[in-house]
N, C-alpha and C positions, 0 to 999 in steps of 0.2 A: 914469150908466149906469142902465138900468132893472133892475129886479129880475129880470126874465126873462132880460135879457142876463147879469146876474151868475150867475144859476142855470145857464144855459146854458154859461157859461164855466167854472164850478165843476165842471159835469158833464163837461165836456171835459177839464178838468184831472185829474179823478178817474180817468176812463178811461185818460188817458195814463199816470197813475201806476200804474194796474192792469196796463197793458200792459208798462209798465217793470218792475214787479214780477214779473210772469210771466216776462219775459225774463231777469231776474237769477236767479229761481229755476231756470229752465231751465239757465242757465250754471253755476249752483252744483251743480245735479244732474249735469250733464255732467262738471264738475270732480271731484265726489265719485265718479263712476263711473270716471273716469281714474285717480284716486288709489287707489281700490279695486284696479283692474287692476295699477297699479304696485307697490302693497303686495304684492299676490299673487305678482307676478314677483319681487319682492326676496325674499320668503319662500321661494319655490322656489329661488332662487339660493343663499340662506343654507344651505338643506338640502343642496344639491349640494356647496357649498363645505365644509360640515360633514363630509359623507361623504368627500370628496376628502382633506380634512385627517386624517380617522381612517385612510384607506388609506395615505397618505404617512407618518403616524406609525407604522404597522404595518411598511411597507416600511423606514423608517429603522431600526426596531428589528431587523428581520431582517438588514439590511445591517450594522448594528453587531455583531450576533451573528456573521454570516458573517466579518466583518473580524477579529473577536476569535479565530474559530476559525483562519482563515488565517494569523494572526500566531503563534498557538500552533503550526500545523503547520510553518511556516517555522523556528521555533525548534527544533522536534523534528528537522526534517531536517537543518538546520545542525549540530545537536549530533550526530546520527548520523553525518553525514559527517565531522566532525572526529574523532568517536570511531573511525570506521573508518580514517581516515588516521593516527590515532595508533597503531593496532594494527599497521600495516605496518612493516617494517624498513627501508624505502627512505625517504629524505628528501623532503619536499614543502614547497614554499614558494610564496607568491604575491606579486608585486611590482607596484606601480601604474605608470602611464605614465612617471612621474619616477624610476623604479627604487628606489623606497622599499619595504621589506618591509611588507606588509600583515599577512600571517600565516604561520606555519610550524609544521610538527609537531615532535614531540620528536625524532624521528629526524634531522631536519635540524639542529636546534640542538645535538644530542648531540655532533656532530663538533667544535662549538666549545665543548665543556664547559670552563668555567672563565673564559670570555670573556663578562662580564656585558654588554657593550656590544652584542653581537650578539643582537637581539631584534626584534620587530616595531617599525618606526619607523626602522631603519638602512638606509642606502643601499647598494645592492649593490657599488659600488666600494670602500667602507669594509670590506665583508666580505672582499672579495678581498685588500686590503691587509693587514687584520689576520691573515687566515690564512697569508699569506706570511711576514710579519715574525715571527709566532710559531712559524714552522716546522710548521705543521700539514699543509703540503703538500710532498711531495718534488718539487722543481723540477729535480733532477738537475743538469746542467751549465749550465743556463740561469740567467742573472742575475735578481735579484728583479724589477728594473724591466722587463726584457724579458718576464718571464712575466706581470707584472701588465698590461702594455700588450697582450700578446696575448690575455689573458683578457678584457679590456674590449672589444677590437676584435671578438672573437668575440660578446659579449653584444649589441653594437650593430649587428651585421652584418645584412642583410635576411634571410638564412637562416643557420641554425647546425646544422653537424653535431654529432653526439654526441661528447663528448670524454671520455676516460678518464684520471683522475688517481690518483696513488698518494699515500696518506696517510703520516703519520709512523709509524703502527702497522702498516705493511705491509698495510693494507686497500686495496682498489680500488673506486673510484667512478666510475660512468659518469653524466655530466651530460647530461640531455636538456632543453632549454629551447625552449619555444613561446609566441609572443606572440599574444594574442587580438586580435580585431577592435577592441576598445575600448582597446587599448594595454596591457592588463596582461600581465605576463609570468608564466607558470607555469614553475617549475623543479623538476625531478625529479633526485635523486641516487640512482641504483640501485646497490645493493651487489653487485658482480659479483666479489667475492673468490673465492668458491667456484668460479665459472665460469672464472675466470683460472687457478686452481690445477688445475682439471680439464683445461683446455687444455694447461697445461704437462705434466700427466701423460700426456695423449694425445700430444702432441709428442715426449715422451721415449719413450713406448711405439712410436710410429711410427717413431722413429729406430732403436730396437732392431730392430723389425721389419724396417726397410730394411736395417739392417746384417746381419741373419740372412739376409734374402733374397740380399743381395750375396755373403755367404758361401757360400749354397747355390748361386748361380750360378757362383761362382768354383770351388767343389767340383765341380759337374758338368762345367764346362769343363776343370778339371784332370783329373778322371777320364776324360773323353772323350779328353784328349790322352794320358795315361798308358796307357790301354787300346789306343788306335789305334796307338801306336808299336811295342810288341810285336806287334800283330796285323798290321802291315805286314810285319814279318819272316815271321810264320807263313804268311800268305795268300800273300805274295810267293814265298817258297820253294816252297810247294805248287804255285803257278802254274808256276813254273820246273821243278819235279820233274815235272810233268805232261807236259812237252815232251821229257822223256828216254825211252829205251827201258825201258819197264816191262811186267811181265806183267800178267795180268788182274787178279790178287789186289791187286797194288801199285797198279794204277790205281784200283781200288776205294778203297783207303786214302786215296790222294792226293785223290781227289774228295770223299771224306768230310771230310777236313781242310778243304778249300776251302769246301764248302757249310756246314759248322759255323761256320767263321770268318765268312763272309758273313751267316749267320743271327744271330750274336752282334752284328755291326755293326748290322743292322736293328733289333735290340732296343734297342741303345744309342741309335740315332737316334730311335726312337719315344719313349723315356723323355725325352730331352732335349727334343724338340719338345712333348711334352706338359707338361713342366714350364714351358716358355715360355708355352703356352696358359694353364695354370693361374695364371701370374703376370701374364697379359695383357700380355706382352712381345712378342708376335709383331707384325711390322709388314711392310708391303709396300714393294718397291722397283721401281716400274714402269720398263720400259725396252723398247724395240723388240725383238721376238722372233718367231720362225717357229713357229707353232703346230703346223703339219703336221710339221716337222722334229723339234719337241719330242716329239711322239707317237712318231715313228720311233725317236728315240734312246732312249726308254724301252723300246720293243719290241726294240730291238737288245740293250738290257741284259738283258732277260728271255728272249731268244731261245734261249740254251743250255738253260735250264730247261724251256722249252716243248718244244724239240727232243727232249729225253730222254723226255718223256711222250707225244710224238707229237702235240702241240697246235699247231695252224697260227695264226699271227698275221696278221691282215689289218687294213688301214686302208680305210675308204671316206670319203675326204674330198670334200666337195661341191666339183665341179669349177668351179662358178661363184662360189665363195667365196674371198675373199683369204686369204693365209696369214700375213701379218705383221701383229702387233697390239701395242698398247702395254699391257704388263702385266708382273707378276713371274713371270719364267720359272722361277726356282727353286721358287717355291711351286706353280706350275702343274705342273711336272715331279713335284713331290712328290704331288700330287693324283693325276696320271695313273699314277705308280709304284704307289701304293697300290691304285687301282682295277683297273688292268690286272693288277698282281701278284697280288691276290686272285683275279682271274678265272682266271689260269693255275694258281694254287695249288690252287683248289678245282675244276679241270676234269681229270678223269683222262685223257680223250682227246676229241679232236674240234677245236673251234676257239674262237678269242677274236677278235671284230670290234669294232674302234673306229669308230664312225660319227660324222661331224661335219657339221652343217649349220648355216647362218646366215641371218639375216634383218636387212637394214639397216634402221636407224631413219630415219623420213622427216626430210629436212632436216638431216641430221647425218651425221658421220663414224663415228658408233659403230654397232656391229653386235650384235645378240643372237645369242649362240653356245649351240648345244645339242650336248653331247658325251655319247654313250652307249657303254657297254662291255658287249657281249653275249657270253655264253659258253654252252657246252652243258655245264655242269658239274653239280654235285649239287644245286643249287638251295637255297632256303630256305623252311622252313615259314611259313605265313601268320602264325602267332602269335610268330614270331621275327625278323620283318623289322625292326621298330623296335628290337628288342634288339640288333642287330648294330652299331647305331650308338652304343651306350653304351661307357663306358670299361671296359676290361679284359674285354669281353665277346666271346665267339665262338659260333657256332651250336651247337657241341658242349659239353657240360657239362665241368666240371673233372675228373670221373671217367672220362671217355670222350674222351681227347684224341688224335685221330688227326693233326690239323694243329697245328703248333707256331706260337708268335707271343705277343705281349703282348696282343693284343686291343685295342690302341689305334688300329691304322691307320684304321679308318673313323671313329672319334670325331675323330681329328685331321683327317681329310679333310674331314668336315663343318664343322669349325671354320674350316679354311682357305677352303672355298668360301664360307661366310658372311662371312669377313673380306674376300673380293674382291667381296662384294656380290651373290652368287648364291644358289641353292638346290640341294640334291641330293635325289634320289629313288631308289627301287628298285623293279622289278618282278621278281617270281621265282615260279617254279612247282617245288615240290620234285621232284627226280628228272629235271627237263627242262632247267633252266638258269636264269640270272639275267641281269638288265639293270640296271646301275647307271648313272645319268646325272646330269648336272648342267648347269644353265643360268647364264649370266652375261653381262655386256655389257661390251665393250672397244672401245677407239678403234682404227680401222683405220690402218695406216701404209702410205704409198704404196709400192708395189713396183716393182722393175725390170720392164721389158717382158720378155714371154716370148720366148726365141729363136725365130727362124724355122726351120722343119723345111726340109730340103732339098726342092727342087721335084721330084726324081725318085723320091721316096719316098711311095707311096700305098697299097700293099698290104702288110698285116702278117699273118703267121702267128703265132697265140698258143697255145703248147703248155703246158698246165697242167692237172693232174688234180684240183686243188682247185677245185670248181665255184664256190664264192662268191668267190674271188680272181679267177677268170677273168672273171666277171661284171663286177666292179669295174674291172679293167684294160681290158677290152673297152669299157666305157662311157668310159673316159679317152681311149683311142686313138680311138674314134669321134669324140669331141669335137674331137680334133686334126685330123680329116679323113681317117683312115684307113679303108680297106675292110678289116675284121678278119674272118679266118677262124679260129675256135676249134677246137683239137683237144685231146683228152684223153689221148693217147699219142703216143710216138715213131713207133710203127708207122703211125698214122693220118696223121701229117704226111708221112711218107716215101711213103706211098700216094698222095699227093695230086699235083697237077700241078707243084708246085715252082716256081711262078712269082711268088713273093712278093719284095717289095723288102727285107724285114727279117724276121728270125725271132726271136721272143721265147720262149725256152724255159725252163721250170722246171728246176732243178738236181737235183731229187730226184724225177724221174719214176720211178714204180714199174716194176720188170721192164724197165729200159732201161739200157744202157751208154751214158752221155753222150758220151764220147769217140768210140765207135763210130758213134753216131748223126750226130755233126757230120762225122766223116770220111766217112760215106756220102753226105751232103750234097755235100761238096766233090767227092767222086769222080763224083758225077752232074752235075757242071759248075755248081753253085750257088756263086756268088761274092758273094752277098748277105751283109751283115753278120749275125752272130749275137749277140744280147744274152742272156746267161746270168743268170738270176734265182736267186739263191741266198740261203739263210737261214743261211749261215755267219758266220764272223768278219768283222770290218771289213775285214781284208786277206786276200783269198781267194788260194788257190794258183792259179798261172797254168797255163791249158791251153796246150800248145805247138802252137798252131793259129793259122792267119790269120783275121783278121776277127772275133775273139771279145772282146766287151766284158762286163764283170761289172757287175751291178747288185744291189744288196743288198735283200732283201725284209724288211719291207713296203716298197713302193716309194713315193717321194715324187714328185708330179707334177714339181716342179722339176727333180729329178735325171733323170727319164724324159725330159723335154723336152730338157734339156742334153745327155744322152747321144745321143739321136736326131738332134739337131742337128749332132752331130760326126761321124756315121757317113758312111762312104764305101762305094761298091759294091765295091771291092776294098781291104782293109785289111791290108796287110803288116805284120808285126811291126816295131815301131819298135826301132832299134838305139841304145843309149844311149852317150853320149859319157862315157867315163870319165876324161877329162882334168880338171885343176884340182887344188887342194890339198884336203887332208882337212879336214873339219869338226871344229872344236875345241868341246868341251863341258866346263864347269865344273860340278861337283856338290858343293855345301856341305852336309855331313851329318855329325853328330858320332857317330851310332850306327853302330858297325862292322857290326853285322848288316844293317842298312838299306843301308849301302855295298855290302855283298856282294850283297843282293837287287837293288839297282838296277844294278850292273855285270853281273850274270847276265842281267838282263832285256834288255840292249842289247848283249850280247857279240857278236851277229852283225852288228852295224853296222860299217861302215867310218868310223870316227870316232877322234879323239884325246880321250880322256876323262881328267880329272883331278879328284881329290877334295880338298875343304878340310874340315878338321876343325872349324872354327868360323867365325864371321863375320869375325874378323880375318884369318885365312889366306885367307878367300875375297876380300877387298879387295886383299891382297898379290898373289894369284895373278891376279886380273883385270888388274892393271897389268903383270905379266910375261908371262903366258900367253896374254893378248888372246883370250879365248873368243868364239865365234859366239853362244852362248846360255848361260845359266846356270840350273840347277836349284837353288833356295835353300830349305834347311829354315829354318823360322822359329824354333824353340826350340833355341838353340845356346849353349854356354858362352862366357863373355868378351865376345863381341859377337853379338847374336841376328841373325836373318835380315833383320828390318825396318831395324835400324840399319846393316847392312852394305850393304843395297841403297841407303839413304840416301847413304852415303859414295861409293858407286859412281856414283850420279846426279851427286853434286856434282863428282866427277872428270870425268864426262862433259860437264858444262856448259862446261868449258874446251876440251875436244877436239871437241865437237859431235857425238860418236858416241852411239849408243843400242843396247846390247845387249839382247836380250829376256831377262828374268828370270822364271822360273816358280816359284811358291811351292809346295814340297812340304811339307805340313803335316798334323799330326794334330789341329789345331784345327779343329773342324767345327760350332761353335755358330753360331746365326743371328746374322749381323752381323760375325762374324770375317773373312769375305771382304772386306767393305767396308774394315774397318780394315787389313787387310793390303795390299790393292790401294792404299790411300791412301798408303803408304810408298813407292810408285813401282814395285812389281812390275807385270808385264804380265798374268800369268794366275795362276790359283788351282787347284791340284790337291790333293785330300784323300787322306790314307793310309787304308786300304792302297792302294798305287799299283797301277794296271792297265797291263799291258805295252802293250796295244793303244793306250791313251791317250797313254802316253809316246812310243811310236813315231810316232803321228800328229803330236805336237806337234813332234817333231824334224824330221819331214819338212816340216811347214808352216814351220819357222823356218830351213830350210837356205839360206844365202846362195846367190846365183847363181854366184859364183866357185868354189863347192865342188863337188867331185865326188859323185855320189850315194852316199847312205850305205848302201844295200843292194847287195850284190855283184851280185845279179841282181834288178833292181827288180820287185816283183810289180805285177800289173795292179791299180790302185787302185779300190776300190768307190766309185762315184759317190755313194752316200748316206752315206758314212762321214765325209766332210770337213766 
């Protein structure tokens, strides 16, 4: 090879080596650059990790510190909790799900003082067994095994009622056990010894109070009986004495005795009722009763007092309203007696009107009833209206007593109305009059159909000088279909055309001779019946005239309809058949004075009367005398009236007979009538006895085979039955 060729070859080799070197240098530079970037990245990561490490170290330190603080707080809270539990006198223990004691306070363990085995770590069944075997628990008549089985059954039951156990030292512990959601059982032993002893003292005190209340009730009942028994003789004799020939001064004395006796009875009744209200012993006895007749009965009772004062008693009963309701007739009568009696008492002259309206409830047989008692009396001052409903209160002060009474009437009335679910109110203007009213709701009882009036009767003459009563009666007659012509005097009706089908005449027309007026009608050819409206007693004296019917005021719609339906154009006097045997009546009464009063009250009757001095004699006379009815006193020696009635009813079961037996008793406490009638008696009458009530009962019970008990039967007042 030539030199040039070798030089060229070396030059090429050198150039190639230089290019390779440059390439390697470039690669090395790139590698150094990458290494530098990686080193810088690692350096940055090292710095970040170092910072994170320092943060974690700080957080770990804080966490450690917080954990140490929390642990200390838990220990403090646990110590405080157990310190608190240790301070209470009641036992506290915790059992795990396997019924092993985890912890208990001293009060819990103190019950088992001396038993070293009872401590945390012991099982509950072992605690029960040791307590029973060591006699720590009074198990009474129960056997040990039965008591332990019952205790463990309660412990494992899904729910556990608290259980009271008695310890050997007469301490009482109430066990309250609750299982938590994780299965642990928390057991509390509450020391209720003081509570048990307090309850025993309360029970003993309540027993004494109830015994005292029973003694009080027995005392009141006995006093009521003891007072009413002599009162029967006093009032009864005064009533009989009033029927004899007396001069004006003697009549005044007799009336004073009667009114004083009746006032005393009212005082007794008020005190008895108030004592019942005070003891919350008043109760209602609902039964069907006629509200309108109940009002009239009360007005009949107050009629003599009202007549003496010239006060007219009027009933305005809604003609579209039913009369028979379900309620306590006795309590309703008591409310009405208090309200109407007060109206009469505080009305020197004028009138007392009882208005009754009703509104039926939708889709119900009940009716809302509104009763108001309006009077034209002395009225009540505005600042005294609420005062009158207080106990022992009256409008007048204690130093200015014009009107007598206990001041309990309205207080009792308000209590009774509230007991019946109603409310009472009063409107009054001093010197003008008062209006007492009450509202209540009662169930309506289906009534019998109203009797049809005679087809010939269309025109009625109404003769009444009392404008308010005339308006009410005219309204009722118009509703019945009458063409009514009102007159205020006898002269006015005699001056009319006298073409009426019936004449309704007030018995106390002023400046008129009633017998002469009716005689004039008959003399002028009037044969239409005459209805005489009287405010007299239940049995009125008969007028010796044809076609006269007596109706008692205030009038009842039912009695008015019944009387009108039986009228005839010509009504000759009925001739009684006096045939038949005499009615036999047995009266059982141990008090000689009461025997005398009773015999004098019915001396005018055509009857055969026998007396029995006690219940044993009454039973014997029943079998030999065979009475048609018996008046039975309740409190009698040897055999009382209730037992005598039971014996008579037992005899009747064999014969199939039934004699009416009427209780004559001085027992007038609430509930006495129910107890007495339960012995088999048919009726109940309280002493002092009323002559009219006795006569009515005898007339009602007279058998068909007996002749009339009155020598000449009076015309019966339609409203009195």
